Residue, then its C-alpha position, 0 to 999 in steps of 0.5 A: m799377610k792374611k789377617e786372623p779372623h778376629e782381626k779381620y772382623m774387628s778391622l771391619a768394625i773399626s771401618l764401619a765406626k769411621k762412617g759416623e765421623g763428625m756425627t756422634s759427639p759427645n758419644p764415641l765412634v763404634g762399629a759392630v759386626l755379627v758373624k755366624r758359622g764364618k759368615i757376616i750376618g749383620k753390620g752396624y755403626h753408631r750413626k748419630a748421637g741419640l740414635p741406636h748404638a752400633e750393636i743395636e744397628a747390627f741386630i736390626d741389620a741381621g733381622r732385616k736379612g732374616q738372620d737368627v743371631g742366637g749363638s753368633t759372635l759379635y765384634v764391637s770396636l768398643e766395650p758395650c755399654c751397661h748403663r742407660e743413657k737419655k734415649t738408649p738402654p744398655c747394649t749389654d741387655a740387648v746382647i744377652e737377650k739376643g742370645v749372642g754366644e761370644v763377644i770380641v771387643g776392640a777397646l774397653d770403654p774409658n767411661p768410669r760408668v762402663s769401663g770393665k763393667g760391660v765385659k763383666t755383665l756379659k761374662l756373668a750372663g755366660i757369654r764368652v768375651t775376648t778383649g784387646v783385639l786391634e786395641e791400639k787402632a780402636c783407641e785411636l779411633n776415639e782419642a777425643f772421646n777418651k780424653y773428654i770422658t776421663t778429664g772433662t776437657p776436649f782433645v785439642t789438635l793444632k793444625l797449620a799449613a806452611t812452606l818448607d821453611g815454616k812460613i805461613a805468610t809473606h811479610t805483606g801478610d799474603s797467605k793464599w794459597i800456600g797449600s793445594e786444594r787437596q791439602r785444603k780438603m784434608g784440612h776440612r776433613l779435620r774440621n769435620l772431625a772437630d766439635a769446635v774450631m778456634v782462631g785468634t781475632g787477628t785471623v778473623l780481621k785479616d782473612d774473614p774465614s767462614l770456619n765451616v766444612r765446605l770441601y769435604k763431601n762427607a761433612g756431618r754437622q758444622p763445628v762451632p767457631v771459637v774466636l780468641d778476642r780479648t778486646l772484642k774487635t770481631p766485626v759483627k758482619s764477619k762471615i762466621f756469623s752468617a756461616h754458623d748458627s752458633v759462634i763463641i767469642v772468648t774474652g776477658k772478664s773485664h771487657d767492654r759490655v757495649k761491644s759484647k752486647k753487639l756481638e751477642g746481637a749478631g749471634a755470638r755467645i760470650i765466654e769470659v776467662g781470666l788473663g794470665r800473667d802475660g796478659h793473654l787469655g787463659l786457655i786452660e780455663l777456656v778448655r774447661e768451659l768448652g768441656k762443660n758445653e760437651i765440646t769433646s774436640l777442638l781444632i786450632e787453626g791459628g794464627s802464629a800467636t794463637a798457636a804459640l799461646a796454645l802450645k805454651s798453655g799445654i792444652v795441645d794434644k796433637v799437631v798436624f802440620f802441612y808443608a807445601p813445596r815453597v820457600i819464603g825466607a826469613e821475612g815471612l811469618s813463622m808458623i808458630g810465634k815465640l815460645g821462649v825456648s832458649r835450650i834445645k832440651d826445653s823444646l816441645g817434643i813430638e812423639r808417635v810421629k806419622i808422615r804422609k806424602f801426597g803429591d809434592e806436599i807433606m803432612v806430619e802429625g804427632y802427639v805432644a809429649k806431656 
């Protein structure tokens, strides 16, 4: 079915925005398209935090082509900003100054400093504005930013790879490789989308992972490794220290100061959080601390105890589970540890589920019902 013009150009704006994946945090992903007399005269997207916004990039592109943007229609996936940031002036000023005749917006900006105000500013300047075109897709594009800007805490995704019977390792602890290289590449893309990637100290001791992006060709900056380590067992020679400039070790407030000094000497930053009644690290306090450090998105990769703790704590927003065509049996390690669920009605619900098949493997993603 042929798309309506508004949807056609907004779809392009959203596609352009995705080119900035892994580079714009803590700013949102935004794409823009300029159209005049049915012809695209300029395109742009926000490439990196600190660089020009999408609208400005579209104007630059049009100017490079010698196009006059006066009277044109601007399609932008997110409401133009109307406030000055550290390095960038309000985009609404540029839109007005360039003489744009109409602005089509995908989603309103949830930032309280902008939400609805950008549209109002444009209308007061006599510019026609339409909002809500492909709104659902535009919002999904910035689900991490949307949560962060309204709550101050990161959007949390739990990613696990398992066999068809839900096992992530054999009884001997062997887990390499449950999934195919294609599945691992998709996992690395998720890392590229995240500001930080978190595991438990058990995973560090057993697998010594690098927790960096290696298998995704369009990698932006590397995510910050976050290790839950109540007793500070992380070896200073772990790969995470050589693979990253910054490493966060999360421990309790009453921890071994000698051990923490050694880890800091290796390049770690220690974050202290309180312990829950069960003796586990307080993840709600942790995500607040991560938010204060402009970490807008957090990817949790396990293991099973960390996955269970995150789900029980209620910090998980989205799950992405990969299933490989293998069966291990009851002796294997389950993908998620004990949640204390005794009745089906008390189990965690997953909604807005999407299923994708690639080869013989399956990816299931969905959002944790709140």
